[in-house]
N, C-alpha and C positions, 0 to 999 in steps of 0.2 A: 503494500500499500504506499502511496506517495505521502510524504510529509508536507508538500506544498502542492496545491491544485492550481492549475492554470485556470483563468476565468471562464473558459468555455467548457470547463468540466473534464478536460482530457489531461491525463498525467501518464507519462511513459507509454503513450499510444493507447491507453485504456480510457474509455468513457465511464465516468463515475456517475451513478444514478442519483446520489444524493446532491452533487454539484449541478446535475441538470435540472432536478426538481427546484432547487434554489434559484437557478436562473430563470425557469419558467415563472416561478412565484414573483420574482422581482419585475419581470416583464409584465405581468398581469397588473401589478401595483402601479406602474407607470401609465397604464392604459385607462386608469380609472377617470371618471368625469371630475372636473374641478369647476368651481364657480367661474374661473376665467374662460375655460373651454365653453361653458354654457353661455356666458355673456357673448362670445365671439361667434356663436352659431348663427348662420344667416339662412333665411328661408329660401327654398328652391321652388322649382315648378311643381314638384310632387313632394308628398310627404316622405321624410326619410328618418332613420333611426340611428341612434348613436348609443352604443352599449355601455353600461357602467361595469357591473359584476353580478355574478350569480343570478342572471336573468333580469335584473333591473336595467331599463334603458329609458332614454328619452325619445319622443317622437317630435319632430319639427314639421309643422304644417306649412302649406304655401302662404298662409296668412301671417306666419311668424310665431304662432303659439308653440311654446315648448312645454310638453307634459310628460310627466314620470308615469311609466307604465311597466307592467309585468304580465307576461303571457303564461297561461297555465291550461291544463286539460282537465276537463271533468266530464265523465261519462262518454269519453271519445270526442267531445267538442272542444275546440280551442276557443278560449275566452280570454279577455284582456281586463286586467284590473288596473284602473288609473288612480294614482295617488294625488294628483293635483297638478296645477300649472306652475311653471317656474316663473318667477319675475317679481317685480315690486308689488307688494301687497298679497302675494301668493305664497306658495310653499317653497322652502329653501332646499338645497341639495342635502343638507344634514337631516332636515325634517323628513324628506322623501326616503332617505336610507333608514331613518328610525321607523317610519311606518312600514317600509318594505320588510323589515326583520319579522313583522307579524303577518305578512301576505301569505307565505307558504303555510303558516299555521292555520290561517283562515281558510285556505283552500282544503287542507287536509280535513278540517272540521266541517266542510260543506256549508259554511254560513255566509257565503257570498251571494249577492243578488246581482245577477248579470245586468250590465248596463248597456 
């Protein structure tokens, strides 16, 4: 076993799983949404999505609305849970993430009402 791992997880020609898992984890951390990224999102001709993590994403409409959403499946049907809109006087990224932690639990308990 190597005493020093190279940043890409390769040491003495061997790829080490722990180093590769750590690299993937840090890559995911860097791709999370931030308030700056959200403020800089611009509306396009069609609705588009930008992922955060664990299924949470924002949808940006052609009108410029940014909403936090989570897709799930219940009885074989795809449903979408919307946590709220991002922006002044609306829900913040931190609030959406906090609400999202309860989303999968709500789905599992089948207490959601389809919107």
